[in-house]
C-alpha positions in Angstrom: -3.0 -15.1 14.0 -4.5 -11.6 13.5 -2.4 -10.3 16.4 0.7 -11.0 14.4 -0.4 -8.6 11.6 1.8 -5.5 11.6 1.0 -2.8 9.1 3.7 -1.1 7.1 2.8 2.2 8.5 1.5 3.7 11.8 -0.5 6.3 10.0 -4.3 5.7 10.0 -5.5 5.5 6.4 -9.2 6.1 5.7 -9.2 3.3 3.1 -7.8 0.3 5.1 -7.6 -1.9 1.9 -4.5 0.1 0.8 -2.7 -0.7 4.0 -0.6 -3.8 3.3 1.0 -6.2 5.7 4.8 -6.8 5.3 4.4 -10.2 3.8 1.7 -9.0 1.5 3.9 -6.2 0.4 6.8 -8.6 -0.3 4.6 -11.0 -2.3 3.2 -8.1 -4.4 6.8 -6.8 -5.0 7.9 -10.4 -5.9 5.2 -10.8 -8.7 5.2 -7.1 -9.8 7.1 -7.8 -13.0 6.7 -11.5 -13.7 4.0 -14.1 -12.9 5.2 -16.8 -10.5 3.9 -19.9 -8.9 3.3 -20.2 -5.2 6.4 -22.4 -4.8 8.7 -19.9 -6.5 7.4 -17.0 -4.5 7.8 -19.1 -1.2 11.3 -20.0 -2.2 12.2 -16.5 -3.1 10.8 -15.0 0.2 12.0 -17.9 2.3 8.6 -18.7 3.7 6.6 -21.9 3.9 4.3 -22.5 0.9 1.2 -22.9 3.0 1.7 -19.4 4.5 2.2 -17.9 1.0 -0.9 -19.6 -0.1 -2.9 -17.9 2.6 -1.4 -14.5 1.8 -2.1 -14.9 -1.9 -5.7 -15.9 -1.2 -6.1 -12.8 1.0 -4.6 -10.6 -1.8 -7.0 -12.3 -4.4 -9.9 -11.4 -2.1 -8.8 -7.8 -2.0 -8.5 -7.8 -5.7 -4.7 -7.2 -5.8 -3.6 -10.6 -7.3 -5.1 -12.6 -10.1 -4.5 -16.3 -11.0 -3.9 -17.8 -14.4 -3.5 -21.4 -15.2 -1.3 -22.9 -17.8 -2.1 -26.4 -19.0 0.7 -28.8 -19.9 -0.5 -32.2 -21.1 -2.4 -33.6 -18.1 -1.1 -31.2 -15.4 -1.5 -27.4 -15.0 0.4 -24.7 -13.2 -1.1 -21.8 -11.5 0.7 -18.4 -11.9 -0.1 -15.4 -9.9 0.4 -11.8 -11.0 -0.6 -8.4 -9.7 -3.6 -6.5 -10.9 -3.8 -2.7 -11.4 -5.2 -2.2 -7.9 -2.4 -4.4 -6.5 0.2 -2.1 -8.3 -1.5 1.0 -6.9 -1.5 -0.5 -3.3 2.2 -1.4 -3.8 3.0 2.1 -4.9 1.0 3.7 -2.1 2.9 1.6 0.5 6.2 2.0 -1.3 5.9 5.8 -1.0 5.4 5.7 2.8 8.3 3.3 3.3 10.7 5.1 1.0 10.1 8.6 2.3 9.8 8.8 6.1 9.2 12.5 6.0 6.1 11.8 3.9 4.6 10.0 6.9 5.0 13.1 9.1 3.7 15.4 6.3 0.7 13.1 5.7 -0.2 13.1 9.4 0.1 16.9 9.6 -2.1 17.2 6.5 -4.7 15.0 7.9 -4.8 16.8 11.3 -5.0 20.2 9.5 -7.9 19.0 7.3 -9.9 17.8 10.3 -9.4 21.0 12.3 -9.1 23.9 10.0 -11.4 23.2 7.1 -14.6 23.8 9.1 -13.1 27.1 10.3 -12.2 28.2 6.8 -15.8 28.9 5.8 -16.1 31.5 8.6 -13.1 33.7 8.1 -10.9 35.2 5.3 -7.9 35.2 7.5 -8.2 31.5 8.2 -8.6 30.8 4.5 -5.4 32.8 3.8 -3.6 30.9 6.7 -4.7 27.6 5.2 -3.4 28.6 1.7 0.0 29.4 3.3 0.1 26.1 5.1 -0.8 24.2 2.0 2.0 26.0 0.0 4.4 25.2 2.8 3.3 21.6 2.8 3.8 21.3 -1.0 7.3 23.0 -0.8 8.4 20.6 2.0 7.0 17.6 0.1 8.9 18.7 -3.0 12.2 19.3 -0.9 12.2 15.9 0.8 11.5 13.8 -2.2 
């Protein structure tokens, strides 16, 4: 089943916990505003309840979803809602989905950090060049938003 997991982004992220799967992203987006039961989430997404149950369990283990129980007479209902970490993960993944250029800029920034930062301590010209690249990056990021 792990071979079916497709991340939202092809960019390697240092903290893999922020990289969400499509179904996890859809579940978090579904319960972002209102708490919902597993049945309601499954119906909304058009997925089997047992699959949603596994996804929610995984999100709970990551700390992105919390469960609350409401008791009514003899029975209780379980409602699921996002945590602060879940909202942060949702926003991190939304930013890369909504702005395709941000993926390219993020990749360029990571490559530049890995290659140029060690050189910056050796030369003033390299430090000035890095400053120019950072300024260009910020300008491009602002332009493509």
